[in-house]
C-alpha positions in Angstrom: 0.9 -4.6 -26.7 1.6 -4.0 -23.1 0.2 -0.8 -21.5 1.1 0.6 -18.1 -1.9 1.5 -15.9 -3.0 2.9 -12.6 -6.7 2.3 -12.0 -7.2 3.8 -8.5 -6.4 7.5 -8.2 -8.2 10.1 -6.1 -8.6 13.8 -6.8 -9.1 16.7 -4.4 -12.8 15.8 -4.5 -11.9 12.9 -2.1 -11.6 14.6 1.4 -8.6 12.4 2.2 -6.7 13.5 -0.9 -4.2 16.3 -1.1 -5.5 19.6 -2.5 -2.9 19.5 -5.3 -4.6 16.4 -6.7 -6.1 18.5 -9.5 -7.2 17.1 -12.9 -4.1 18.5 -14.7 -1.7 17.6 -12.0 -2.9 14.0 -11.9 -2.7 13.7 -15.7 0.7 15.4 -16.0 2.2 13.3 -13.2 0.9 10.1 -14.8 2.4 11.1 -18.1 5.7 11.9 -16.5 5.7 8.5 -14.9 5.1 6.9 -18.3 1.6 5.6 -17.7 -0.7 4.8 -20.7 -4.0 4.3 -18.8 -5.4 6.0 -15.7 -8.7 5.8 -13.9 -10.0 8.5 -11.5 -11.9 6.8 -8.6 -13.0 9.3 -6.0 -14.9 8.3 -3.0 -18.6 7.9 -3.8 -18.6 10.6 -6.4 -17.9 11.3 -10.1 -18.0 15.1 -10.0 -14.4 15.5 -11.3 -14.5 12.8 -14.0 -15.3 15.0 -17.0 -12.6 17.5 -16.2 -10.0 14.7 -15.7 -11.1 13.1 -19.0 -10.6 16.3 -20.9 -7.1 16.7 -19.4 -6.2 13.1 -20.2 -7.3 13.4 -23.8 -5.1 16.4 -24.3 -2.1 14.5 -22.8 -2.7 11.4 -24.9 -3.6 9.1 -22.0 -6.4 6.7 -22.0 -8.9 7.8 -19.3 -11.3 5.4 -17.6 -14.1 7.0 -15.6 -14.5 5.4 -12.2 -15.5 5.6 -8.6 -14.5 4.0 -5.3 -17.8 3.0 -3.8 -18.1 2.2 -0.1 -20.9 -0.4 0.3 -23.2 -1.0 3.2 -20.8 -3.6 4.5 -18.0 -0.9 4.5 -16.3 -2.7 1.6 -14.5 -0.5 -0.9 -15.1 -1.4 -4.5 -13.3 0.2 -7.5 -15.9 0.6 -10.2 -14.8 1.3 -13.8 -17.3 2.5 -16.4 -17.2 2.6 -20.2 -17.9 6.3 -20.5 -18.9 9.4 -18.6 -22.6 9.0 -19.1 -22.7 5.6 -17.4 -20.3 6.9 -14.7 -22.7 9.8 -13.9 -25.6 7.3 -13.8 -23.7 5.4 -11.2 -23.0 8.7 -9.4 -26.7 9.4 -9.3 -27.5 6.1 -7.6 -24.6 6.3 -5.2 -25.3 10.0 -4.2 -28.9 9.0 -3.4 -27.7 6.1 -1.3 -25.4 8.3 0.9 -26.6 9.4 4.4 -27.9 12.9 4.5 -24.8 14.2 6.5 -23.0 17.3 5.6 -19.2 17.1 5.3 -17.1 18.5 8.1 -14.2 20.0 6.3 -12.4 20.8 9.6 -12.4 17.0 10.4 -12.4 15.2 7.1 -11.0 17.7 4.6 -12.4 19.6 1.7 -14.2 18.1 -1.3 -13.3 20.2 -4.3 -15.0 20.1 -7.7 -12.7 21.4 -10.5 -12.8 22.1 -14.2 -10.2 21.1 -16.8 -8.2 24.2 -16.0 -7.9 23.2 -12.3 -10.2 26.1 -11.3 -12.4 25.2 -8.3 -16.0 25.5 -9.5 -17.7 24.2 -6.3 -17.4 22.1 -3.3 -19.4 18.9 -2.5 -21.3 19.5 0.7 -22.5 15.9 1.2 -20.1 13.8 3.2 -18.5 11.4 0.7 -16.2 9.4 3.0 -18.8 7.1 4.5 -20.8 3.9 3.6 -23.7 4.0 1.3 -26.8 1.9 1.9 -26.0 -0.2 -1.2 -24.7 -3.7 -0.7 -21.8 -5.4 -2.4 -24.3 -7.4 -4.5 -26.3 -4.3 -5.4 -23.2 -2.3 -6.5 -21.9 -5.2 -8.6 -25.2 -5.7 -10.4 -25.6 -1.9 -11.0 -22.1 -1.5 -12.4 -22.5 -4.5 -14.6 -25.8 -3.2 -15.9 -24.0 0.0 -16.9 -21.4 -1.9 -18.9 -18.7 -1.6 -16.2 -16.6 -3.8 -14.0 -16.1 -4.1 -10.2 -12.7 -4.7 -8.7 -12.6 -5.2 -4.9 -10.1 -2.6 -3.6 -6.9 -3.2 -1.5 -7.8 -6.7 -0.5 -4.6 -7.1 1.4 -5.6 -4.4 4.0 -7.1 -5.3 7.4 -10.1 -2.9 6.9 -12.5 -1.7 4.1 -11.6 -4.8 2.0 -14.0 -7.5 0.9 -11.8 -10.1 2.5 -11.4 -8.4 5.9 -15.1 -7.4 6.1 -16.9 -10.3 4.6 -14.3 -13.1 5.1 -15.0 -14.4 1.7 -15.6 -13.3 -1.9 -19.2 -14.4 -2.7 -19.2 -16.9 -5.6 -22.2 -15.3 -7.2 -20.0 -12.3 -8.1 -18.3 -13.0 -11.4 -15.2 -11.1 -10.4 -11.9 -12.0 -12.0 -9.5 -9.4 -10.5 -8.6 -8.3 -7.0 -6.6 -5.1 -6.3 -3.6 -5.2 -4.0 -1.7 -2.2 -2.7 1.7 -1.2 -4.1 3.8 -2.7 -1.2 2.0 -6.1 -1.3 4.0 -9.0 -2.7 1.3 -10.8 -4.8 3.2 -14.1 -4.8 3.5 -14.4 -1.0 0.0 -13.0 -0.5 -1.5 -15.6 -2.8 0.6 -18.4 -1.4 -0.9 -17.6 2.1 -4.4 -17.7 0.7 -4.9 -20.7 -1.7 -8.6 -19.8 -1.9 -7.6 -16.9 -4.1 -6.0 -19.0 -6.8 -8.9 -18.3 -9.2 -8.3 -14.6 -9.1 -5.8 -12.3 -10.8 -4.1 -9.8 -8.5 -3.6 -6.4 -10.0 -1.7 -3.5 -8.4 -2.9 0.1 -8.4 -1.8 3.0 -6.2 -4.9 4.3 -4.4 -3.0 7.6 -4.8 -4.1 10.4 -2.5 -1.0 12.5 -3.4 0.9 13.0 -6.6 4.0 11.1 -5.6 1.9 8.0 -4.9 0.8 7.6 -8.5 2.3 4.4 -9.9 5.4 4.2 -12.1 5.4 1.8 -15.0 4.9 -1.4 -12.9 1.4 -2.7 -13.6 0.6 -3.7 -17.2 -2.3 -5.0 -19.3 -1.9 -6.8 -22.6 -4.4 -5.2 -25.0 -5.0 -5.6 -28.7 -5.9 -1.9 -28.9 -5.8 1.0 -26.4 -9.5 1.6 -25.8 -11.6 1.8 -22.7 -13.8 -1.1 -23.9 -10.7 -3.3 -24.4 -9.6 -2.6 -20.8 -13.0 -3.4 -19.4 -13.3 -6.6 -21.6 -9.8 -7.7 -20.5 -10.5 -7.2 -16.8 -14.1 -8.6 -17.0 
């Protein structure tokens, strides 16, 4: 069966996201738009994953715990994990690899931690919207060791993408899928870059506001609607 997905959504934990990007609001908007699968992928943190998972389960959506990691090369990678435990292990490594800089809310925005009732339970003080000291290769190997997959984010953008920053996609990375932004035409993008023929281009929203969450426009063909099937299909 075909299932509609959006695998790149930010909550209010990401300082660049709107404050109404709460776990319940994200899940309810995704349900209203007819999605079957969502992933929460905040910048360099998984602090809101469990709350969003609980909301998604109540709404009948398949939830994939994730994170958008910024590597030492300033490349953004969408990392999808099989469960919360492995996502929090990734969170431990990434948190330890961030520079010891406190977030400036007045400049970058707040970094809100919430529960499944959208109650703010804390605020992340460490600045999240910055590069870690982990390389693309290190993040790839770490995520794979945790049973997850890595999808280079928004490769059609002129910054923070693996193509813009590295110029190539290293062949040692066994990556099958690349993410493009919602307004990118995948056929013309691929036609202009024949070196990308070996990759599948998938579209996610990189939503920082509720209205940006995808409609039913990106699909996966799955035998069963499970996290492991999504990861195996994209691997």
